[in-house]
N, C-alpha and C positions, 0 to 999 in steps of 0.2 A: 125709496128705501127697500132693502131686500133682507129676507131672513137668511142668516148665515147657513143654517141647516148643516150641510156636510162640511162647511168651511171651518176648519180648525185653526183659525188665526189666533187661537188663544194660547199658544205656548210661549208667551213672551215673558221670560224670566228677567227680572231686574238684575240678573246676574249673567245671564247668557242666553239671549233671546233664542232659544233653541229647542222647542219641543212641540211643534205643531203636529197635528195628526194623531195625537195621543187620544185614546178613548177615555175621556174625562169621567171622573166620578165626583159626585157632590156638586155644590154650586154656591153662588154668592149673590148678594144683592148690591145694586149700585147703578148709577146712571152714567151713560156714556155722554161724551160731548154732544153727540147727535141728538140726544133727547131734550136738549135745552130749548126753552121757549122764551128765553130772555132776549131783549133787544138792546142795542146800544152801539156806540161808535168806538173805534179803536183808540185806546189810550197809548200814546207813544212816549210817554215820559218814563219815570223811574219804575222799576218792577216792584211787584208786591211779593215776589218769591224769595226775597232775601239774597244775600251774597252767598256764593258757593265757595267751598274750600277746594284748593287745587293741589293738595299735598304732593310730594314727590312720588313719581311712579317707579316701582321696582322694575329694573330691566330696561328703563327708558331714560332719555335725557330731554332737557327742555329745548334742545336744538333739533328737534325731530322734524316730522313731515312739514313741508312748506304749506302755509295757509295764506289765503288772500287777505290783504289789508283793506279791501274795499267791498267785500261781499259778506253775506250773512253766514258764511261757512263757520261751523263751530259746534260746540256742545253747549246747550242752553238749558237752564233750570229755572222754574218759576211756578206761577199759579194761574188759574183761570178765574173768571167772574163767578164760577160755580163752586168755588172752594176746592178745586182739584189741583193736586200737584202735577207738574208737567216736567218731563225730562226729554229733551229733543236733540237730534243731531241733524244738521244741514251739511251735506257733503259738498265737495268742490264742484261736482257736476250738477248741483241743484236738487238732487234727491233729498227728501227729508223724511224722518221717522220721529214721530212724537208719541211717547208713551204717557198715558194719563191715569191717575188714580180715581177711585170712586170719590164722590164729594165727602169731604171731611175725614177721610181715612187714607193717609199717604202710604200705608202699608199694603193696601189692596189694589190690585191692578184693575182699571176700568176698561182699557182698550188701547188701541194704537191707531194713529193717523199716518198715512203714507201717501206720498205723491212726488211730483217734480215741480220746482218753482223757477221763475226767472227773477233776476234782481237787477236794479240799476239805480245808482245815485241815492241809496238809502231807502228804496222801496222794494218790496218783495211781493210777487203775485203768483197764484197757482189756480188752475181750473180743473185739475184732474185728481184731486185728493180723494181718498177713501178712508172712512172711519170704521174700523172693525171694533165694534162694541162687544166686549166679552160678556159682560153681566146681563145685557139685554138680548144676546144672541142675534144681533142685527148687523147688517152691512149698510152703511149710509154713504151715498155719493155726495161729495162736497162740490157745490157749484163755484165757490170762490174762496180763496184765502188771500187776504190783503193785509199788508203790514208795513211797518217801518223798522229800520234798524240802524244802529251805529256799530260798525264793524268791531268785533271783539269787545263789545260793551253791553248793548241792550237790543232786544228783539221783541216787538209787540205787534199784535195783529188781531184780526177778527175772522171768524170762520162762518160761512153761510152754507146751509144745506139745500140741495136741489129740491127735495120734497117738502121743505119747510122754509120758503123764501123769507118769511117774516121772523125767522128765528136765527139767532147767531150766538156765538160764544166768543168772548174776548180773552186774550191771554197777554201776560207780561213776563218776560224772562231776562235773566242776566247771563253773560258769557262765563263759562268755566275754563280757566286757563289751562286746565289739565289736557284740553284738546290739542294744545300745541306740542305736547310731548311725543316722543317716538314710540309707536307700538312695537313690541317685540314678542316673539313666541316664547322666550324664556320667562317673561312676566306672566304670560297667559297659561303656561303649562301647569297642570294640576287637576284635582278632582273637585267638582262643585256639587253641592247638595242644595236643592231648592224646591219650589213649587212651580208646577207647570199649569198654566191656565189655558183652558180650551173653551170652545163654544158650548161644550157640554158640562163644564165645571172645571175643577182643579184636581191635581194629584201631585204627589211628590215624585221627584226624579233625581237621578244621579248622572252626571256627565263628566267624562274624563277627556282632557285635551293633552296630547303628547307634545314633546319638544319639537316635533316636525309639523304640528298643527292638525294632526289626525284627531277626529272626534268620535268617541264611542259613548253611547248613552242608553240608559234603561229607565223607563217610567214604572211606577208602582203597578200599573195594569199589566206589565210585561211587554209593552211596546218597546222595540229596540230601534235605534237609529245610528247612522254613521255619517261622517262628513269631514269637511276641512275648514280650517280657519287660516286666513292669510292677512298679514299686515297690509294696510293701504299705504300708498305713497304720500298721501296728504291727510294729516290729522291723526289723532290717537284713536284709530278705529280699525276694526278687522272686517274683511269680507268673509261671509260665512255661507257655506252650502251644506245642506243636510238632506239625507234620503231616509225614509222610513222603511223598515226592512221585514216586518212580519205581519201576519193577518190580524193580530191583535190591534195593530195601529189602524185608526180610522182611515188614515191616508196612506195605506200600504202601497209602497212603490212610488210615492210622490216625492219629487225633489223640490225643496224650497231654497231660496237664496235671499240673503239680507246682510245685516251688519251686526257687529257686537262691540261693546265698549267695556273695558275692565277698569274699575275704580280701585286703584291700588291702596287708597287710604282706608277703604272699607272692606277690601278684598272681595268685592262683589262684581259679578259679570252681568252686563245688560245686553240682551240680544233679541232681534226680531227678524222674521223672514217670511216671504210670500212666494207663491208659485208664479209661473210666467204670465198668467192672465190676471193676477191680483184678485183672485176669488178665494184663495185658500192660503193658509200660512200657520204661523206659530208664535208664541211668546213664552219667555221663561225668566224666573228670578232665582239666582243661586249664589251661595257664598262658598269661597274656597275653603276646603277642609285643611 
């Protein structure tokens, strides 16, 4: 395990994962998936996270991006054996992003897990995952993620950590049909207000996304950032690139890339991004004003 230190993977907003590099203020308590010392096997049955609502997306249609009928690609929502809520996206190229809350508090971000997985005949595996734990200010390497899935139905698995081989976290999740809709810039356009979580704490931030996908944002500390959002061809997801633009930003000059998901039913944007070496990034949660 490594201390995140300068890693600002904490700008993961459940509304527009877009604010890494901010100089955070304040802090929170909570355990990341990586701090678990529980053991157990993966449960591949029904999820404990409950069913998700897929309400209609403004600016999109259900005949949107093509998704595979035999892969774990999709938007997944559920829980872990540590009473953490999980919202995850598995892309068509195998990249995955899983945001998790602190135990027992679905409104507080605990961290994000990111990596690339391979899948075949209902099984999914990954050996390059990383757990960016915001509340503990730690970066954990994941030795293995193993799971089972039924396409567009359920995804369950277990996560084992490199420095804690006897520890694991299990999760169960269900597919959210909102993933099959078409992402559009018209749906994304607007101003979002939310909390940006960083390795140093959290702070409020405002982000504006134009009709052409241009991103302009400012955090309470004065950190400014710009970037772009582009609809992906598969799934209700956007590619996001952000650069931090002044000395107030902890990661001044750094560019991060990742994904964003806009929930039209709640008018919230979820986004996360990392740098090219996966040692730095951001998370953010915001609601459209």
